[in-house]
C-alpha positions in Angstrom: -15.0 -0.3 -4.4 -16.2 -3.2 -7.0 -14.8 -2.8 -10.4 -16.9 -4.1 -13.5 -15.6 -6.7 -15.7 -14.9 -6.1 -19.3 -16.8 -2.6 -19.5 -18.2 0.7 -17.1 -15.3 2.2 -14.8 -12.2 1.9 -14.1 -10.9 0.4 -10.8 -11.0 3.3 -7.9 -8.6 1.4 -5.8 -6.1 1.8 -8.4 -6.7 5.0 -9.2 -6.3 5.9 -5.1 -2.7 3.9 -5.6 -1.8 6.1 -8.3 -2.9 9.4 -7.2 -1.4 9.0 -3.9 2.2 7.1 -5.4 1.4 4.3 -3.4 4.1 2.2 -5.5 4.3 -1.0 -3.4 1.7 -3.4 -2.9 3.3 -5.7 -0.4 1.4 -9.1 0.2 2.9 -11.6 3.0 2.3 -15.3 2.4 2.3 -17.5 5.9 0.6 -20.6 6.6 -1.6 -21.3 9.6 -1.0 -24.4 11.2 -4.2 -26.8 10.7 -5.7 -25.4 7.8 -6.5 -27.4 4.9 -3.9 -26.8 1.7 -3.5 -28.6 -2.1 -0.1 -28.9 -1.3 1.8 -31.4 0.6 4.0 -29.0 3.2 1.9 -25.2 3.2 3.9 -24.8 5.8 6.7 -24.7 4.4 5.4 -21.2 2.5 7.0 -18.3 4.1 6.9 -15.4 1.4 6.4 -11.9 1.0 5.5 -10.4 -2.6 6.5 -7.0 -3.5 4.8 -5.9 -6.7 5.1 -2.7 -8.4 1.6 -0.7 -8.5 1.5 2.2 -11.1 3.7 0.6 -14.2 2.6 -2.1 -16.4 -0.7 -2.9 -17.3 -2.1 -1.1 -14.2 -1.3 2.2 -16.2 -4.7 0.9 -18.0 -3.2 2.6 -21.4 -6.3 0.7 -23.9 -7.9 1.0 -26.8 -11.3 -0.7 -27.5 -10.8 -2.5 -31.0 -12.1 -0.8 -33.7 -12.2 2.9 -32.0 -10.7 5.5 -33.3 -7.5 5.9 -30.9 -7.0 2.2 -32.0 -7.1 2.4 -35.2 -4.7 5.3 -35.2 -2.3 3.2 -33.4 -2.5 0.3 -35.7 -1.4 2.7 -38.7 1.4 3.9 -36.8 2.2 0.1 -35.4 1.9 -0.9 -39.1 3.3 1.6 -41.1 5.8 3.8 -39.1 7.2 0.7 -37.5 7.2 -1.7 -39.6 4.6 -4.0 -36.8 2.7 -6.7 -38.0 -0.8 -6.1 -36.5 -4.3 -7.4 -37.4 -6.8 -5.2 -38.6 -9.5 -4.5 -35.7 -7.7 -5.0 -33.0 -7.5 -4.1 -29.5 -4.6 -2.8 -28.1 -2.9 -2.6 -24.7 0.4 -0.5 -23.6 2.7 -1.4 -20.8 4.7 1.2 -20.1 8.1 0.2 -17.3 10.6 2.3 -16.2 13.6 2.0 -14.4 12.6 4.5 -12.0 9.6 2.8 -11.3 11.4 -0.5 -11.2 14.2 0.1 -9.3 12.4 2.1 -6.4 10.1 -1.0 -6.2 13.1 -3.5 -6.1 14.7 -1.1 -3.3 11.7 -1.5 -1.2 11.9 -5.3 -1.1 16.0 -5.6 -0.8 15.9 -3.0 2.3 13.1 -5.3 3.8 15.3 -8.5 3.4 18.5 -7.0 4.9 16.4 -5.2 7.7 14.3 -8.4 8.7 17.3 -10.7 8.0 15.7 -12.2 4.9 18.0 -14.8 3.1 16.7 -14.3 -0.7 15.7 -11.9 -3.0 14.4 -13.2 -6.2 13.1 -10.8 -9.5 10.4 -12.2 -11.1 9.7 -11.5 -14.8 8.9 -12.7 -18.4 12.4 -11.3 -19.5 12.7 -13.9 -22.3 9.9 -13.0 -24.2 9.1 -9.3 -23.4 12.9 -8.1 -23.7 12.7 -4.5 -23.3 10.2 -3.9 -20.5 10.2 -7.4 -18.1 13.6 -8.4 -19.5 14.7 -4.6 -18.0 13.2 -4.8 -14.6 15.4 -8.0 -14.5 18.2 -6.1 -15.6 17.9 -3.1 -13.6 17.3 -5.2 -10.6 20.9 -6.3 -10.8 21.8 -2.6 -12.0 20.6 -1.3 -8.4 21.8 -3.9 -6.6 25.4 -3.6 -8.0 25.1 0.4 -7.2 23.4 0.6 -3.7 24.2 -2.5 -2.2 27.7 -4.1 -3.2 29.2 -5.9 -0.7 26.0 -6.7 0.9 24.1 -9.5 -1.3 25.5 -12.2 -3.5 24.8 -14.1 -7.1 23.1 -17.2 -6.8 26.3 -19.0 -8.2 28.2 -17.4 -5.5 26.0 -18.1 -2.3 27.6 -21.3 -1.8 30.8 -19.8 -1.0 28.9 -17.2 0.9 26.7 -18.3 3.8 24.8 -15.7 5.1 24.5 -13.2 2.4 21.7 -11.9 0.6 20.9 -13.9 -2.5 19.8 -11.8 -5.3 18.5 -14.5 -8.1 15.5 -14.3 -10.8 13.6 -16.3 -12.3 10.6 -16.4 -15.4 7.5 -16.1 -14.2 5.9 -19.3 -15.5 8.9 -21.3 -14.0 8.2 -19.2 -10.8 4.8 -20.9 -10.9 6.0 -24.2 -10.6 9.3 -23.4 -8.0 7.0 -22.1 -5.4 4.9 -25.2 -5.6 7.6 -28.0 -5.6 10.3 -25.7 -3.6 8.6 -23.3 -1.5 11.3 -23.3 1.1 13.6 -21.6 -1.6 11.6 -18.5 -1.4 11.4 -15.7 1.2 11.3 -12.2 -0.8 10.2 -11.6 -4.1 10.0 -8.8 -6.3 7.8 -8.3 -9.3 6.2 -5.8 -12.3 2.2 -5.3 -11.4 0.3 -8.3 -13.4 3.2 -10.8 -12.0 2.7 -9.9 -8.9 -0.9 -10.5 -9.0 -0.4 -13.4 -9.9 1.7 -15.2 -7.9 0.3 -13.5 -4.6 -3.0 -15.1 -5.2 -1.2 -18.4 -6.2 0.5 -18.4 -3.0 -2.8 -17.6 -1.0 -4.5 -20.7 -2.6 -1.5 -22.7 -1.0 -1.9 -21.6 2.4 -6.0 -21.3 2.5 -7.0 -18.7 0.2 -7.7 -15.1 0.0 -9.6 -15.2 2.9 -6.2 -15.2 5.1 -4.0 -12.7 2.4 -3.3 -9.4 3.6 -1.4 -6.7 1.9 -0.6 -2.7 1.8 -0.3 -0.3 -0.6 2.5 2.2 0.3 5.0 4.8 -0.8 7.8 6.2 1.2 5.5 8.4 3.2 1.9 7.0 2.8 0.3 3.2 3.5 -3.0 2.1 2.5 -3.8 -1.0 4.1 -6.4 -3.8 2.5 -7.4 -7.5 1.6 -5.7 -9.1 -1.5 -9.2 -10.0 -2.7 -11.7 -7.9 -4.2 -15.6 -7.5 -3.0 -17.4 -10.2 -2.4 -21.4 -8.9 -3.0 -22.9 -12.2 -3.2 -22.4 -12.9 0.7 -23.9 -9.2 2.0 -25.6 -9.5 4.7 -25.3 -12.9 5.1 -22.7 -13.0 7.9 -20.9 -15.6 6.3 -17.7 -14.0 4.6 -14.0 -14.6 6.5 -13.0 -11.5 7.9 -9.6 -12.9 7.8 -7.4 -11.1 5.5 -8.3 -8.1 6.9 -7.7 -8.4 10.4 -4.5 -9.8 9.1 -4.0 -6.5 7.0 -4.8 -4.7 10.4 -2.0 -6.7 11.9 0.4 -5.4 9.1 -0.9 -1.6 10.0 0.1 -1.8 14.1 3.4 -3.5 12.6 4.0 -0.4 10.3 3.0 1.7 13.1 5.3 0.6 15.3 3.1 -1.8 17.2 4.9 -5.1 16.6 3.6 -6.7 19.7 0.3 -6.1 19.1 0.5 -7.4 15.8 1.8 -10.7 17.3 -0.9 -10.8 19.8 -3.6 -10.7 16.5 -1.7 -13.5 14.7 -1.3 -15.2 17.7 -5.1 -15.1 18.1 -5.7 -16.4 14.5 -3.7 -19.4 15.1 -5.2 -20.2 18.1 -8.7 -20.0 16.5 -7.7 -22.0 13.0 -6.0 -24.3 15.4 -9.5 -25.0 17.1 -11.1 -25.7 13.5 -13.6 -23.2 14.2 -13.9 -21.1 11.3 -15.7 -19.4 7.9 -16.7 -21.7 5.9 -14.4 -20.6 3.2 -11.8 -22.2 5.5 -14.2 -25.0 6.8 -14.2 -26.6 3.4 -10.6 -27.5 3.5 -10.7 -29.1 6.7 -11.6 -32.1 8.4 -14.0 -32.1 11.1 -14.1 -28.1 11.4 -16.8 -25.9 12.8 -18.3 -23.4 10.7 -19.0 -19.9 12.4 -20.3 -16.7 10.5 -18.2 -13.2 10.3 -19.2 -12.0 13.8 -19.0 -15.5 15.6 -14.9 -15.8 14.5 -14.5 -11.9 14.9 -15.3 -12.4 18.5 -13.5 -16.2 18.8 -10.4 -14.0 18.0 -11.0 -11.3 20.3 -11.5 -13.7 22.7 -8.2 -15.3 22.3 -6.7 -12.1 22.4 -7.7 -12.2 25.9 
């Protein structure tokens, strides 16, 4: 499943998401007590990212510099649209639709309402990319007005309507600062593809890293559960990798399948083992007086903690 950088095959994982139209990449981020963190209050981090999975730059429409396709597109942009394009440029095209954006934001709002979350934040770079990411923001508010009237309020109205779901938006670069300095303010985040990728990894770093970052790619009828991280070939055969992200992805699958008690058993066991400071190397490096254990032993400890 590894994807070569700068050449070779495109991501097989992304291909599966697009073939099966798994349009929502859902990544919960939550702190387990005892884990070291680069921030002062990681316990305030409790967010879930809804990342659009089929559009934006993940559509994979790009052309190498100097290729016939790139030169043709360069000429069209310059001659037909009056764009200032440097010769021999490479190109990547960023398609975003109202349909794709709205169904992702709808899933985020539905989740927030059904799980009693206090807010949904639309993360975008609409101040610069006005007609793609700016449209994502506008489509989100449009959807909320059309389909959720009476169930939400804007940030400006929130003070006069306690208990109502707040829908707000944040510019992407500011959002990175906000989740560091004011994490308790954010709960559900809906984002276009690239923004959702960045922010979920950044949040994972606050609560132990990608070794504890689960996820799911889903449509309305199908769900593929997977760790947020990619492959780690340097750990092959060493019994050293952290299986936590895959195990927590399994817990997400259990909850999705209607077994919330089983999912909670996994989470509880993970918390107990981490609190005992018997953890894989990536977590041990962030903790004082921790005992480093391998992948197999960590799994055995989790099973024992589940009774």
